KOLVOLO-103247 format. One record per residue (C-alpha): residue number from 1; x, y, z; residue in one letter. Coordinates in steps of 0.001 Angstrom, whole numbers, padded with zeros to 6 digits, m for minus. Last residue first. Example, Ala and Ser with C-alpha at 12.3 -4.5 7.8 and 13.67 -1.06 7.14 Angstrom:
# KOLVOLO-103247
{2 {013670 m001060 007140} 'S'}
{1 {012300 m004500 007800} 'A'}
//
This chain:
# KOLVOLO-103247
{373 {m006371 m010425 m006524} 'A'}
{372 {m002500 m009703 m006894} 'A'}
{371 {m001850 m007026 m009640} 'T'}
{370 {001487 m006015 m008186} 'D'}
{369 {003555 m004247 m010822} 'F'}
{368 {007344 m004818 m010788} 'T'}
{367 {009772 m002911 m013185} 'S'}
{366 {012676 m004204 m015318} 'V'}
{365 {014734 m001310 m016191} 'P'}
{364 {015170 m000308 m020228} 'E'}
{363 {017963 m000221 m022737} 'E'}
{362 {020450 m002705 m021310} 'E'}
{361 {023777 m002857 m022943} 'D'}
{360 {025558 m001222 m020404} 'P'}
{359 {024231 m003627 m017702} 'A'}
{358 {021574 m002272 m015143} 'A'}
{357 {022494 m001360 m011705} 'P'}
{356 {020695 m003943 m009340} 'A'}
{355 {017208 m003503 m008489} 'V'}
{354 {015078 m001142 m006586} 'A'}
{353 {013289 000402 m009690} 'P'}
{352 {013754 004167 m009986} 'E'}
{351 {010288 005332 m011166} 'A'}
{350 {008541 002931 m008699} 'A'}
{349 {006182 000655 m010364} 'P'}
{348 {002512 000776 m009230} 'L'}
{347 {000262 m000209 m006548} 'T'}
{346 {002308 m001227 m003516} 'R'}
{345 {005029 001517 m004185} 'R'}
{344 {002483 004182 m004831} 'A'}
{343 {000524 003146 m001347} 'V'}
{342 {003863 003753 000351} 'A'}
{341 {004746 007019 m001355} 'D'}
{340 {001275 008629 m000618} 'A'}
{339 {001470 007530 003068} 'V'}
{338 {004859 008512 004036} 'D'}
{337 {004585 007533 007743} 'S'}
{336 {004340 003857 007031} 'E'}
{335 {004189 001816 010339} 'L'}
{334 {004867 m001809 011261} 'D'}
{333 {006864 m000759 014130} 'G'}
{332 {006622 m000294 017975} 'T'}
{331 {003008 m001564 018667} 'L'}
{330 {003632 m004503 016308} 'S'}
{329 {000295 m005617 014596} 'P'}
{328 {001238 m005122 011056} 'G'}
{327 {001103 m002612 008321} 'T'}
{326 {m000521 000386 010121} 'G'}
{325 {m000403 003287 007544} 'L'}
{324 {000064 006867 008824} 'F'}
{323 {m001156 010371 009346} 'L'}
{322 {m003277 010856 006318} 'P'}
{321 {m004931 014496 006632} 'E'}
{320 {m008644 014162 006071} 'L'}
{319 {m010536 015777 003192} 'E'}
{318 {m010496 012895 000837} 'G'}
{317 {m010524 012810 m002838} 'E'}
{316 {m006818 012474 m003320} 'I'}
{315 {m005575 010291 m000477} 'L'}
{314 {m009130 008729 000281} 'Y'}
{313 {m009577 007597 m003108} 'D'}
{312 {m005933 006552 m003443} 'W'}
{311 {m006654 003941 m000764} 'L'}
{310 {m008440 001865 m003508} 'R'}
{309 {m005349 000980 m004854} 'G'}
{308 {m003912 m000985 m001752} 'W'}
{307 {m004796 m004384 m002998} 'Q'}
{306 {m003770 m007457 m001011} 'G'}
{305 {m005020 m006190 002358} 'V'}
{304 {m004215 m008201 005582} 'E'}
{303 {m001010 m006553 006066} 'D'}
{302 {m002836 m003184 005545} 'L'}
{301 {m004624 m003736 009020} 'H'}
{300 {m004528 m000020 009804} 'T'}
{299 {m005676 003114 007970} 'F'}
{298 {m005013 006444 009990} 'V'}
{297 {m006972 009585 009338} 'V'}
{296 {m006492 013365 010243} 'H'}
{295 {m008884 016115 010999} 'T'}
{294 {m012128 014390 012256} 'A'}
{293 {m014754 016635 013216} 'G'}
{292 {m017227 014106 014553} 'L'}
{291 {m019376 014188 011207} 'D'}
{290 {m016185 013452 009524} 'R'}
{289 {m015473 010685 011383} 'G'}
{288 {m018885 009074 010676} 'A'}
{287 {m018552 009648 007008} 'A'}
{286 {m015071 007818 006967} 'Y'}
{285 {m016556 004868 008738} 'G'}
{284 {m019450 004725 006388} 'A'}
{283 {m016962 005069 003460} 'R'}
{282 {m014767 002142 004905} 'L'}
{281 {m017915 000079 005632} 'A'}
{280 {m018973 000430 001814} 'A'}
{279 {m015470 m000281 000439} 'H'}
{278 {m015138 m003558 002316} 'D'}
{277 {m013022 m003581 005708} 'Y'}
{276 {m009426 m004710 005480} 'A'}
{275 {m008316 m000895 005576} 'A'}
{274 {m009565 m000775 009209} 'N'}
{273 {m010028 002862 009841} 'L'}
{272 {m008786 005134 012638} 'V'}
{271 {m010015 008784 012769} 'L'}
{270 {m007582 011184 014533} 'V'}
{269 {m009130 014166 016018} 'R'}
{268 {m006976 017619 016583} 'Q'}
{267 {m009354 020250 017903} 'E'}
{266 {m009716 019038 021323} 'I'}
{265 {m011386 021942 023008} 'Q'}
{264 {m012181 020092 026306} 'E'}
{263 {m016167 020713 025901} 'R'}
{262 {m016032 020056 021970} 'D'}
{261 {m014177 016795 022383} 'L'}
{260 {m016272 015713 025363} 'F'}
{259 {m019676 016587 023570} 'Q'}
{258 {m018667 014743 020534} 'R'}
{257 {m017807 011604 022498} 'V'}
{256 {m021174 011983 024489} 'P'}
{255 {m023019 012374 021072} 'L'}
{254 {m021746 009208 019626} 'N'}
{253 {m024784 007141 020522} 'D'}
{252 {m026835 009521 018477} 'A'}
{251 {m024839 008531 015308} 'P'}
{250 {m026547 005051 015468} 'S'}
{249 {m025093 002399 013020} 'R'}
{248 {m021279 002564 013255} 'P'}
{247 {m021073 003443 016924} 'S'}
{246 {m017875 004598 017902} 'L'}
{245 {m015584 002933 020268} 'G'}
{244 {m014607 004539 023651} 'P'}
{243 {m011895 007348 023670} 'L'}
{242 {m008005 007035 023890} 'D'}
{241 {m006933 010557 024325} 'F'}
{240 {m003423 012008 023560} 'Y'}
{239 {m001412 014635 025504} 'V'}
{238 {001692 016048 024077} 'F'}
{237 {004765 017981 025313} 'G'}
{236 {006233 021169 024023} 'G'}
{235 {006136 023119 027253} 'P'}
{234 {005099 020558 029979} 'M'}
{233 {001926 019058 031343} 'A'}
{232 {000218 019053 028085} 'P'}
{231 {m003651 019903 028543} 'R'}
{230 {m006387 017383 029384} 'T'}
{229 {m005363 016916 033106} 'L'}
{228 {m007459 014278 034355} 'A'}
{227 {m011218 013302 034762} 'P'}
{226 {m010760 010859 032945} 'F'}
{225 {m008405 007897 033581} 'H'}
{224 {m004456 008959 033610} 'A'}
{223 {m001658 007150 031908} 'L'}
{222 {001878 008389 032320} 'P'}
{221 {004384 007791 029458} 'V'}
{220 {007735 005897 030736} 'G'}
{219 {007577 003808 027322} 'L'}
{218 {007239 000714 029268} 'A'}
{217 {004457 001968 031543} 'E'}
{216 {002603 003165 028423} 'C'}
{215 {002863 m000122 026925} 'F'}
{214 {001426 m001967 029909} 'V'}
{213 {m001469 000521 030431} 'P'}
{212 {m002131 000300 026746} 'L'}
{211 {m002180 m003362 026138} 'Q'}
{210 {m006188 m003603 026063} 'G'}
{209 {m007501 m000223 027567} 'P'}
{208 {m011284 m001620 027555} 'S'}
{207 {m013548 001359 026980} 'N'}
{206 {m016772 000703 028957} 'P'}
{205 {m019866 002837 028042} 'R'}
{204 {m021370 005928 029209} 'D'}
{203 {m018253 008178 029399} 'F'}
{202 {m015032 005836 029121} 'E'}
{201 {m012085 008181 028827} 'A'}
{200 {m008427 007265 028975} 'L'}
{199 {m005987 010148 029092} 'V'}
{198 {m002371 009638 027709} 'V'}
{197 {000610 011738 028831} 'H'}
{196 {003468 013776 027364} 'G'}
{195 {007289 013580 026475} 'A'}
{194 {009048 013882 023050} 'R'}
{193 {012096 012277 022060} 'A'}
{192 {011241 012567 018309} 'R'}
{191 {011942 009161 017078} 'R'}
{190 {011689 007093 020312} 'F'}
{189 {008947 008810 022239} 'V'}
{188 {006954 010273 019525} 'E'}
{187 {007051 007470 017313} 'V'}
{186 {006209 004970 020081} 'A'}
{185 {003271 007019 021111} 'L'}
{184 {002095 006921 017555} 'W'}
{183 {002232 003024 017409} 'K'}
{182 {000583 002870 020793} 'C'}
{181 {m002131 005192 019488} 'L'}
{180 {m002690 002874 016268} 'A'}
{179 {m002964 m000053 018652} 'T'}
{178 {m005696 001515 020608} 'T'}
{177 {m007657 002410 017419} 'R'}
{176 {m007166 m001210 015859} 'G'}
{175 {m010456 m001166 013835} 'V'}
{174 {m012092 m003614 015996} 'G'}
{173 {m014525 m001436 017768} 'P'}
{172 {m015386 001818 015695} 'T'}
{171 {m012805 004654 015633} 'G'}
{170 {m011361 007918 017269} 'L'}
{169 {m007959 008745 018478} 'F'}
{168 {m008035 012324 020263} 'A'}
{167 {m005201 014881 019649} 'A'}
{166 {m003703 017421 021715} 'R'}
{165 {m000177 018051 020563} 'T'}
{164 {m000038 016609 016860} 'L'}
{163 {002083 018325 014253} 'P'}
{162 {000229 021274 012481} 'A'}
{161 {m001487 020384 009405} 'A'}
{160 {000288 019460 006056} 'H'}
{159 {m003172 020055 004174} 'R'}
{158 {m002364 017245 001570} 'A'}
{157 {m004400 017704 m001622} 'R'}
{156 {m001225 018868 m003750} 'A'}
{155 {000785 016006 m002247} 'T'}
{154 {m001897 013572 m003417} 'A'}
{153 {m002256 014916 m006681} 'L'}
{152 {001707 014961 m007056} 'R'}
{151 {001946 011315 m005873} 'R'}
{150 {m000896 010247 m008316} 'L'}
{149 {001185 011634 m011234} 'H'}
{148 {004310 009876 m010090} 'S'}
{147 {002533 006629 m009921} 'G'}
{146 {000950 007179 m013467} 'T'}
{145 {004321 007907 m014779} 'E'}
{144 {005456 004426 m013552} 'V'}
{143 {002437 002694 m014950} 'L'}
{142 {002634 004524 m018415} 'A'}
{141 {006334 003469 m018514} 'R'}
{140 {005426 m000122 m018237} 'H'}
{139 {002608 000127 m020590} 'L'}
{138 {004347 002290 m023505} 'P'}
{137 {003094 005969 m023296} 'L'}
{136 {m000210 006796 m025036} 'A'}
{135 {m002479 006439 m021966} 'S'}
{134 {m000031 008681 m020032} 'L'}
{133 {m000293 011280 m022674} 'A'}
{132 {m004034 011266 m022833} 'G'}
{131 {m004166 011362 m018821} 'W'}
{130 {m002178 014342 m018420} 'E'}
{129 {m005016 016887 m018593} 'P'}
{128 {m006857 015220 m015724} 'T'}
{127 {m010324 013910 m016492} 'Q'}
{126 {m009562 010450 m017187} 'A'}
{125 {m007789 010523 m013684} 'L'}
{124 {m011010 011401 m012067} 'R'}
{123 {m012924 008562 m014071} 'A'}
{122 {m010584 006120 m012881} 'M'}
{121 {m010664 007284 m009372} 'L'}
{120 {m014422 006772 m009250} 'T'}
{119 {m014094 003328 m011030} 'E'}
{118 {m012039 002286 m007991} 'S'}
{117 {m008322 001434 m008374} 'F'}
{116 {m007647 m001848 m006736} 'G'}
{115 {m004448 m003280 m008719} 'A'}
{114 {m006708 m005179 m010928} 'R'}
{113 {m008428 m001857 m011914} 'R'}
{112 {m005053 m000167 m012782} 'L'}
{111 {m004345 m003218 m014786} 'L'}
{110 {m007370 m003135 m016709} 'D'}
{109 {m006948 000652 m017595} 'T'}
{108 {m003565 m000037 m019080} 'F'}
{107 {m005076 m002927 m021181} 'S'}
{106 {m002857 m005812 m021438} 'T'}
{105 {m005136 m008768 m020618} 'E'}
{104 {m003062 m011863 m020044} 'L'}
{103 {m002410 m014904 m022048} 'P'}
{102 {m001191 m018197 m020167} 'R'}
{101 {001838 m020091 m019577} 'I'}
{100 {002285 m022146 m016518} 'A'}
{99 {001411 m025517 m018311} 'S'}
{98 {004137 m024874 m020767} 'R'}
{97 {006887 m023801 m018140} 'P'}
{96 {006273 m027122 m016175} 'S'}
{95 {005668 m026209 m012547} 'R'}
{94 {008320 m024960 m010310} 'V'}
{93 {010520 m026418 m007297} 'R'}
{92 {012972 m023969 m006069} 'G'}
{91 {016214 m022285 m006848} 'A'}
{90 {017024 m019112 m004824} 'A'}
{89 {015733 m015708 m005731} 'V'}
{88 {017652 m012315 m005396} 'Q'}
{87 {020466 m012758 m007872} 'E'}
{86 {018135 m013702 m010555} 'E'}
{85 {016164 m010410 m010365} 'A'}
{84 {019079 m008572 m011428} 'P'}
{83 {019679 m010801 m014412} 'A'}
{82 {016121 m010616 m015936} 'L'}
{81 {017110 m007738 m018206} 'E'}
{80 {020195 m009436 m019417} 'S'}
{79 {018551 m012635 m020394} 'A'}
{78 {015893 m010737 m022468} 'V'}
{77 {018688 m008592 m024095} 'V'}
{76 {020437 m011958 m024906} 'A'}
{75 {017358 m012931 m026943} 'P'}
{74 {018772 m010947 m029777} 'T'}
{73 {018313 m007291 m031299} 'E'}
{72 {021029 m006693 m033894} 'T'}
{71 {018569 m008089 m036589} 'A'}
{70 {016325 m005339 m036105} 'P'}
{69 {013090 m006131 m034391} 'E'}
{68 {010081 m008019 m035424} 'P'}
{67 {006767 m007632 m033729} 'G'}
{66 {006359 m006598 m029671} 'V'}
{65 {005112 m009857 m028266} 'I'}
{64 {004755 m009257 m024474} 'Q'}
{63 {006551 m010855 m021494} 'A'}
{62 {005154 m011009 m017916} 'I'}
{61 {007724 m012917 m015454} 'V'}
{60 {006597 m014225 m012057} 'E'}
{59 {009939 m015503 m010392} 'L'}
{58 {009923 m018147 m007552} 'K'}
{57 {010210 m017929 m003896} 'P'}
{56 {012072 m020962 m002150} 'A'}
{55 {009974 m023976 m000938} 'S'}
{54 {009705 m024918 002875} 'F'}
{53 {006956 m022632 004242} 'L'}
{52 {005268 m022319 000709} 'G'}
{51 {004498 m026126 001082} 'L'}
{50 {002133 m025574 003569} 'M'}
{49 {m000250 m023377 001391} 'G'}
{48 {000905 m020909 m001306} 'G'}
{47 {004155 m020805 m003187} 'A'}
{46 {005799 m017315 m002802} 'D'}
{45 {005959 m014833 m005753} 'V'}
{44 {009081 m012485 m006812} 'N'}
{43 {008422 m009940 m009416} 'R'}
{42 {009370 m009285 m013001} 'V'}
{41 {007734 m007075 m015508} 'S'}
{40 {007213 m006077 m019166} 'L'}
{39 {009848 m008433 m020716} 'V'}
{38 {009987 m008023 m024435} 'R'}
{37 {009438 m010822 m026942} 'A'}
{36 {010546 m010645 m030579} 'N'}
{35 {013143 m013609 m030399} 'E'}
{34 {010514 m016378 m030164} 'G'}
{33 {007584 m016862 m027544} 'L'}
{32 {007808 m020314 m026582} 'Q'}
{31 {011538 m021053 m026906} 'E'}
{30 {013165 m017739 m026501} 'R'}
{29 {010821 m016831 m023614} 'I'}
{28 {011247 m020146 m021989} 'V'}
{27 {015241 m019985 m022071} 'R'}
{26 {015126 m016590 m020870} 'A'}
{25 {012870 m017300 m017928} 'A'}
{24 {014874 m020597 m017290} 'E'}
{23 {018138 m018226 m016684} 'N'}
{22 {016280 m015913 m014737} 'A'}
{21 {015175 m018328 m012030} 'H'}
{20 {012750 m020731 m010624} 'R'}
{19 {009966 m019893 m013228} 'V'}
{18 {006435 m018645 m013369} 'V'}
{17 {004813 m017626 m016659} 'F'}
{16 {002667 m014891 m017821} 'R'}
{15 {002009 m013936 m021463} 'F'}
{14 {001135 m010795 m023406} 'C'}
{13 {m000048 m010444 m026903} 'A'}
{12 {000791 m007316 m028662} 'G'}
{11 {002141 m008907 m031927} 'P'}
{10 {000057 m012057 m032434} 'P'}
{9 {001400 m015135 m030499} 'H'}
{8 {000427 m018654 m031359} 'P'}
{7 {002584 m020772 m028734} 'L'}
{6 {005803 m022167 m029993} 'R'}
{5 {006541 m025928 m030381} 'T'}
{4 {009868 m026743 m029289} 'P'}
{3 {012501 m027835 m032328} 'A'}
{2 {012719 m031646 m032874} 'S'}
{1 {015953 m033230 m031445} 'M'}
//
């Protein structure tokens, strides 16, 4: 039997391939890339379309040619690095390994851009003292350390405002404002055992309550239409306001909302934004919220967003306190309250990868980096 034909691979070249399990990955790496290959990342991927409903997930492996290694370094290291992921993936149908392999760009900044990092954020990172040291690290370590660096920047920017007590939920139609309010009510009642009531206001245009009345009744939270008591009815209680949708084009149309907030002295103002909107729409909504004195921000529809990297702009540069992320339509869940950590997990590898413990002969853990377009 003739030996398998290997792909041309100068040192530093990277390749991506999709396989059914770790044993197949180790074999393909050994046959196609040789013994001087190093695994950069491993992650589970699902088949798209209708077939994806009936087939098992697969492994996406990114490997890099690192040049000749000492004689003691063998392909067994590659197999052991992939072993933890093998236990998590069932066998499934897969394309031929040779047809699945294709070269990848390995630039550190290119990977960050593919994860959704904006040019503004890239420029800001380049000006930090840590950037030079981060760029000099091996690729997978640079991604991990960048995640830790961004967490520190976001934490330093956070104002850690007082817990919500009297807060209005603001947003343009379609952003999920009322759903965000329901999610927060569930947190208050179920996790914190707090009591309070909700005020629904309409002003000069209708404000459909949607599922809010039924949800409040299920939680045992009174719902009143304004005019109503706008102060907590009991010590330690809360009162939240569901206001009409804001106009994204005419600031003058939002004047009744602003007057209501000022007249009732509602200082806590939660801006709700749909993260699936394009960058320009997000910026416009953010600016409209700032004009109305917003103090907090909630991003919704994250389940529809493939790249969370652009949220770093608002966590690091923004003036509003992140309250939570809405990651699904459920009224009592699908919520991430540790916003910086959630965004870091979706855009960069974790400092401590959540995989099975490494075998004694493993030198480095396998990390996961989501670069889905």
